[in-house]
N, C-alpha and C positions, 0 to 999 in steps of 0.2 A: 790348429788355426781357430777352433772354437774358443779355446782358452784365451788366446790373444785378443779376440774380439770382446770377450767378457771383461778382460783387464782394461782394454781401451774404453769401454762404456762406463767402467767404474771410476776411471781417472778423474773426469770433471766433477763427479760427486765428491771424491775425496778432496779435490782442490776447494770446493765450496765449503766443505766442513772445516778444513784447515783455516780458511779465512775467518770463519766464526770463532774458531778456538783462539786465534790470535787476538780478536777483539775482546775476549773475555778471559784472558789468561790469568788476571788477578781476581776474578770473581770466584765465590765459593762454588762448591760442587752442584748445589741446586741450581744456581744461576747458569752454570755451564751446560747442565742437562737441558734447561729450558731453551737456551740459545741454540743448542744443538738440534732440538726438536724443531725449532723455527727454521733452521737451515735445511733440515731434511725435508720439511714440507715445501720450502721454497725450491729445492732442487727437483722435487717431484712435479712442481707446477700446479699444485692443487690448493694452494693456501687461500686463494681468493674465490674459489668456486665450490669447494666441497663443504657441505653444511656440517656444522659442529653439532653433535647430537648428545653427548654426555658431558658431564663436568670435567672429566679428565682430558677430553679432547678440546675443550675451550682454550682460547689463548690466555696466557698468564696475565694479560692486562685487564681481564675481566674478574673482578673480585667483589665480594660482598662486604668486606671490612678492610680497614687499613692495615690490620694486623696481617692480612694475607700478603700484602706487598712487603711488609717488613720481614715476614718469614722467608720470602724469596731472596731478599738481600742479606739475610743472616746477620742482623744487626747486633746480636748478642755476642758475636765472635769478636776476636781481637784483630787489629790491623786495619788496613785500608780496604774499603769495599767499593765495588762497582754497582752502578744502578742497573737493575735487571731489565729496564725498559728504555734505556739509552745506550748508544754505542760509545766506545771508548773515546773517540775523537770529539764527541759532543759533551760528555760529562766524564772527567777523569775520576779515578778512584780516589776516595776520601774517607775520613773517619765516620763513625756511626752517627754522631749527633749531626753532622752536616748532611749526611745522606738521608736521615730521617726527615730533616726540614725540606730537602729536595722532593722526597716522595710525597710529603704532605702538600706542599705548595704548588707543585707542578702537576704531578700525575693524579693525585687523589682529588684535587679541587677542580681539575679540568676533565669533565667526565660527561657522559650520557647514561641516564639510568633507565632501566626497564625491569619492572617486577622485582625490585631490590638488588638487581645485578648492575654494578657500575662498570661501564666500559671506559676505563681510564685511557688518557691519550698515551700513544705509543710512538716512540722515536727509533725503533729498531728498523733495519732495512728489510721490512716485510713486503713493501711495495717496490715496484721498479723505480730506478733512479730517474729523477726528473731532469731531462736534458737541458743544457744551457742554451743561450741564444745562438751560439755557433753551431749547435747540433751535436756537440761532443757530450756523450752520455757519462763518460768517466769524470769529467769535470763538473758534473751537476751535483745536486744535494739530495739527500733523503728527505721525504716529505712526512711530517707528523700526521698521524691518522688514528682512527678508531676501528676496532674490530667488532662486527656485529655479533650479538649474543645468539641470534637465531640462525643466521646462515653463514657467519664467519667471513663475510665480505669485508674489505677494508675500504673506508671512506675518509677522505681528508677533512672536509668541512664539517663542523658540528651541526650546523643547521641542516646539511644534506643527510647527516646520519639521523637526525630527528625525524625528518620527512620519510627516510627509509623505514624506520621503525613504525611510523604511523601506517605505512602501507602493509607491514606485517600484521599490525593489530586489526586493521580493516578486513583483512582476509582470514582473520581468526588464527593466525600463526603466531604463537608466542613461545617463550622458552620451554613451557611444559608441553607443547604440541609435538615435539620431535622425541622419538624414542628409538632405541636400537642403534646399531653401529652404522657407519657411513657406507659400508660394503653392501648393505641390504637395500634393495630398491625402495624409493620413498613411497609411502602410502599416506593417505589423508588421515588426519588425527582422529582418534577415537574420542567419544564424549567423555568429559571429565568435569568435575564440580568447578574447577577454576576457569575452564574455557567456555562453559555453556551455562545458560540460565534457564531454569524450568519455570514455565508459566502455565497457569491453569485457567481455562475459560470454558464455561458450560460443561464442567465435568471432564474436560479433555486436557491432558498434559502435553505440552510441546517443549522441545529444546530450542533455545534461541542463541545465536552467536552474539558476541559482545557488540558487533556492528549491525545488528538487525534493523536498525533505524536508518541506515544509509543504502538505499537501493542502488545507487550508482556504483558502489564498491562491494556490495554484498549480494549474493544470489538468493539467499534465504531472507528475503525482506519480510518484515512483520510490523504492522501498524496497529498499535493498541486503540487508536481513535476510530478504527473501522469496526468496532464491536457491533454497533447498531447495524451496520451493513450486513455483517455475517448472520446475525439473528434474523433479520428480515428475509434473507435468502433461505435460511433454514426453514422458517415458517412457511414460505411459499412452496418449498419442496415437500414439507409435511402435508400440506393441503393436496398437492398432487397425488400423494400416496393414498389418500382416501378415495380417489376416483378409480385408480387401477394400480395393480402391483403384480409382480416386481418390476421396478423401474430400473432402467439403465441411466445412471447419472455420471456426468463428467465434470470434474473441476480441472479446467484446462490449464490454470496457472497455479500449481500446487504451492510453491515456495516452501513453507514449513509443513504444508499439508493439514493445517488445522481445520479448515472448512470441511474437506472431505472426511476427516476423521470424526468430526462432529456429526456428520450425516450418518456414517456407518455406526457409530457408537450409540445413537439414540433411536434410529429407525430400523436398525438390525436387518432382518430378512426381507423387509419391504422394498429394499433397493439394492442395486449392485453398483458400487462406487468405483470409478476409475479416476485416478489422480496422475496427471502428466506434468512434466516440466522438461525443459531443454537442457537444464544444467545438471551435471553430474553431482555437484554438491548438494543441490536440492533433493535430488532423487535419494541420495544416501541419507539426508536428513529426514526425509519423509519415512523411509524404512525404519530408522532409529525411533521415530515418534510412534510408529505402529507398534513396535515392541514395547514401548513405554506405556501404551494404552491397552495392551493385550489384544491386539488385532492382528490377524494373520495376513501376511502379504502374498497375494496370489501371484503366480508366475505369469510372465509376459514374454513375447517373442524377443524383446531386446534386453531382457534382464534375467538373472537366475532367480529361482523360487526359493524363498526362505522356508526351511522346514519348520513344522510345528514344534519340534523340540527346542528350537531356539527362542520361542515365545514363552515368557513366563506365565504359567497358569494355563487355563483353557481359553483359547481365543473366543471372544465374544462376537466377532464379525470378521469379514474378509474384504480386503481392499486390493484392488489391482493397481500397481504402481508401475508406470512406464516412462522411459526417457524418450520423449518424442515431441516434435513440434506441434502446437495446438492445430494448426491448419491441416497438417497431415492426418492426424487421428480423427479429425472431424470429417475429412473427406473419405477416410477408409471405413468408418464405422457409423452406425445409426444410434442415436441416443433419444431418451425421452426428456431428459432435463439437461441443459448445458448452462454452465456459469462461466462468464468471461470476466475476468478481473485482471487485465494486464496493468503494467505501470504506465499510466497515461491514457491515451485513447485506444478504443477497442474497434475502430473502424476497419482495421486490416484483417480482422477475423470474422467479420459478420457474414461474408459470402460463404465461407466454409461452414459456418454454424448452421445456416439455413439449408445447406445442401442436403444433408441426410437426417435432419431432425424429423422425428415421427409426427404424424398428424395429431393435433391437439396437445402436442408437447409444449414445454415452456423453455424459453430462453431468457436468462437474467444477464444484464449487461451492466457493469460498474465502470464508470469513467471517472478518472481522478485528474484529468487535465483541466482543472478549474480555471486556469488563466485564459484558456481559449473558450471555455464554456461560458464564463461569466463576463465576457466582452473585454477583457484586459489585453488580449492579442487578437484583434479582428482579422489580421492577415492569416494567422494560423487557423482560425475558425473557418474562413473561406476555403483554405486549403484542404482541411480535414473533413469538414461537414458540408461544404458547398452552400453555406448559408451566410447572409449579411445581416449582422446584428450590431446594435449599439447599446450603451449602458442605460438601463431603464430602472424604474422602481420595482418592476416585477422581473428582474433578470434571471432569477433562479427558475421561475417557471418557463421562461424563454429557453433557458439551457435544457430543461427536461423535455420540452416540446421539440427542440432541435435534435436531441439524441433519438427520440421516438421517430422523427421524420427520417433520420438516417437509417434506423432499423427497418422501417417500412420500405424504403427504396431497396435495401438489400434483400428483403423477403420477396418484393416484386420481381426482382431479377430471377428468382427461382420459382416464379409462378405461385407464390404463397402470400397470404394475407396475414394480418396480425390483429389481435385484440389486446389492448393495453390493460393489464391487470393492476399495475402499480407503477407509480413514478414518483421518486423521492429525490429531492435536491437539498442537500445540507451543506455544511461549510466545507467539508473535505471531499465529497464525492457526489455523483449523480447516479442513482440506481434506477433502472428500467426493467420491468418484468412483463414480458408479453407471452401470449398463447399463439401458437402457430396454427393457421388455418390453410389447408391445402386447396389448390384450385385456382384458375385464372379469375374466376368470378370474385373470389375473396380478395385476390390481389388488386383487382380493379376497385373494389370498394375501399380498400386501404389508400390506394393512390388518390382517390377523390378527396380525401381528408387532408391532403397536403396543400396548403394554401399560403399566400402571402399575407403579411400582417401590416396594417396601416397604423402608424404610430405618430402621434403629435409630440413634437419635441418641446412644446411650450407648456401645455397642460397635462401631458402624458395620457391623453385619451387614446384608446386603441380599439381596433376592430379588424376582424378577418376580411380580407378583400375578396369580393365576388368578381367573377370574370365579366368584363364589359362595363365596369363602373370606373369613373374618374377618381383619382386619388383625393382631390380636395373636396369633392362633393360627397364623399362617403362618411366621413367622421361627423358625429352630431355636434361637435364644438364649432365655434365661430372664429377660431384662431386664424384661419387662413384668410378671412375677410377683414378682420380688425387689425391684423399686424402686417407689416410689409415683408415681402418675400415669401418663400415657401417654408412652411412649418412642419410638414409631414414627411416621413420617410417610409420606405417599404422594407420590411424585415422578412427574412425567411428565405425559402419556403419552410413552414413549421407545421407541426401536427395540429389540426383543428379539432380533432375528436376528444373524447373524454380521456382522462389520465388515470381513472380509478374504476374498479369494479366492486361494487358494494358487497356482493355476495362472497366474492373471493376474500375481501378484507375481513369480513365477519368471521370466516373460517380460519383466517390467519390469527385473529385474536384468540379464538379458542385453542389453536395450537400453541400460542404463546403462553396462555394460562396453563395448559397441560404440561408444558415443559419448563415451567417456572422461569420465564423470561420476563422478569419484572421491569427491565430497563426500557423495553420497546413497547410495553403495553399502553402507556399514555400516547405515544406516537401513533400507534395503530388506531386507537380510539379517535384521534384527531383526524386521521385519514378517512375513517368511516364517516365522520360528520362532514368532512370536506366533500366526499363523494356524493352524499345525499344533499349537501348544501343545507344542513340543519345545525343548530347549536348542540353543544354537549349535553345540556339539560334535557332537551327533547330526546336525545339518543339514549340517555340513562333511564328516563322515566317512560319512554315509549316502547313499542313492541320490539324486543331485541331480536327476535327471529320470526319469520313468516312461514309460508309454505315452502315446498321444494324450490330451490334456486335453479334458474335455467340460464346456462351460459353456453351460447353457440350451439344450441340443440342438445346439450348434455344436462341430464337431471342430476342435480348434486344435492345430497341430503344435508340437512342442517340439524342442530341439536333437538329442536321441537318436531321436525318432520321425520326423524328417524323411525319413530314407532308407526306413524301413519302411513308411510310410503310402503309400497309393495316390495317384495324381494327383487322383482325385475327392475324397479326404479333404483334400488340401492346398489345395484351392480355398477351403475355409473356408465353404462354403454349408450351409444347414440340411439336416439329414438327414430323410429321409421313410420312411414305412412302419414295418417292424419295427425298423429301425436307430434311428429317432427314439424309439420306445417303449423300447428298451433303454437309449438315452441318458438319457431321463427317469428310468428305474429306477436307473440308476447315480448320477444326480444326487441322487435321494432317499436312496440308501444312504450317500452321502458326507455328508449332512446330520447323521447321528448322530455324526460325527467333528468337528463344528464346534467352534471353541474356546469355552471357558466364558466367560461374561460377567463382566466386571469383574476386579479384582485387589486384592491386600492389600499394604499397605506394611509392610515388615519393621521399620522404625523406629517406626511408629505403634503396633504391638503388641508391642514389646519389653518384657521384664520388668525392672523396676527392681532394681538390684543384681546383674544377671547380664550377662555378656559374650556377645553374640550371635555365632553362627558366621559366617564369610564368606558373602556372598550366593551364590556359586557352590557352596559346600559345602552350603548350606541347600537349594539346588535339587536337589542330588544326594540329600540325605536324604529329601525329599519324594518323589522318583522312586522310591527304594528302598521307601518306604512304600506304593507302589501308586497314586500320584496323577499325573495329567497336569500338567505344570509347564512354564513358560517365563517369560522376562523380557518386559517390556513397554516400548514406547517412550513411553507416557504418563508414566511415572515411573521414574527410574533406580533407585530402591529398591523398586519394585513387583514383585510376583510374581503371575503369572496362573496359577491352578490351579483344578481342579474340587473341591478339598477345601473343607469348611465352615470357618468361622472357628474353631470349637472344635478341630477336628482340626489346623488350621494352628498354633494356639497350643500344642497339645500337642506337636507335632514341634519347634517352636521352643524350648519349655521343656526338652525332653529333651536337646537338643544345646547348650544355653546353659550357661556355666560361671560359677560365683559369682566375684565380683571379689576377695574376701578382703582388703580394704584394711586393715581392723582387725587381722586376724590376722598379716599380714605386718609391720605396724608394731610389734606386741608382740614378735614374734620378733626383730626388729632390736634393740629395747631390751634384750632378754635377752642377746643375743650381745655387745652392747657392754659390759654389766655384767660378764659372765664374763671378758672379755679384760682389763678393768681390774683 
């Protein structure tokens, strides 16, 4: 009985093979073997699903040269030949010269190419018969199609095949990515020179997929334009290591792992780096990049530990790589430094970040949703940040203050306050670095700095609103009285406190010089001048470092104060007793010298028909008038000053020169008439 069952099961298989043999009875032996292979694959039912892994398993319609198709047809032989890619009823057997033209004009010229491999059009019955209108499948016709070189799926339309190949490329799956036989379970591709690109930044090498610039389709997203962001974050971490070590640091969104690897490679034993990502592809890529930089991967509960023997050379540092959601790991563990850099907004991760961060720790937040931050999508801004904003001349600083306000509210929900150390808003991102202060008192102090902003839409004068004041009576401009209707709007709530800490920025500059970060040194110098509201000239020629910097009751040594300070002060621990009280008094006295909020654009308020003075000259004129003044990184034409808009315009008008275009033209005409 068992033999009868095997015979019955093999009968349909023999019938399918006999049909193929009848269709190619005049073809040469090579063509017959190829058609037989197609029939066997079709009988097994795996022709459209099983990936082709080697050149021998690929369909015969995939060739690199026309000669490959001609060899399948055996054109050198005598007699009539059959087309290897067409059934007998579609193209009858003919002589070699006619078959050669058929292969060239139909199959070879109608193709889709990927990495030199041409997927020629195939007319063989590899796909199921297309049923007719009556539903009779026998009376239908075979559909021409293409065989994918990567996964061997059959697709009828050429445009659909092109889109299908683009999806393979975006996922990093190319013809060279598959190896081994189809019976072996599929594994992710190993790094190769063809599929990966090696990029070096700050002495750290990382492997990049070909689609690393498309975050929607690639998990290992990498943006070269965020180099300044990565260096600013690195300098802020380097400053924190001077206060205490070792630190536990978290790169919550690893992607390629370049940021965490830069921390571990340059700061070595001063920190313990943890890199997490939710994607398996990213975790594997991070581990490969660790091997590339001679960094040992420490074991974690969710992943196997990589032994030291697999790392080439002696490991210079140790990094923990974990496949875990950012919110989960921040709820489970405590860290001294946390960096959040998701794709888009980071508001979904702020509550978890402030839950277990240690006292006097630092949280850096990078937001790349510039459309909502820069008032291009106000409905999204209201949904994510709970703020109402409009497009202004100082929109970048509004974006930075809006992010800080959101961070402060998240810290307050955990009974913690913040001190803003750095806030940068450039074209592609908004970076905010804050120090965490524990206690409900600190949380209340931070909450008091969240205020509404009154903005005049006509002259763009602005002022933070105090409780109990009317909107139209607050602004110093007279636009509401001289113009019909309402001219002011309320924006926010926004952060009304300072955006920079001068002592912290000075130590960031020394860290940038120490680690040879020449790209961000001009930016950090501009931030220092902006925090002090001084010009760059006074910053360069003035005292570059004073006595010990005091930040939130913490004595922090500087370059000049390192020798004078005692060993107890150099430890960076919190001061107690009378020293702590004096530190708080000094901190409060420095608050009166904080930089003025917002800035004015010299081009926005220029006078028509007048030539403005040079920007550096105008800064000098404002200083001579008794105002604090500095340039700002938010706008290259912006001026940060404590002067009101009316006084700003008066100084600008005083030192502007008329153009005299008409007068010079008449003088030239008179001179030409006198000479003639």
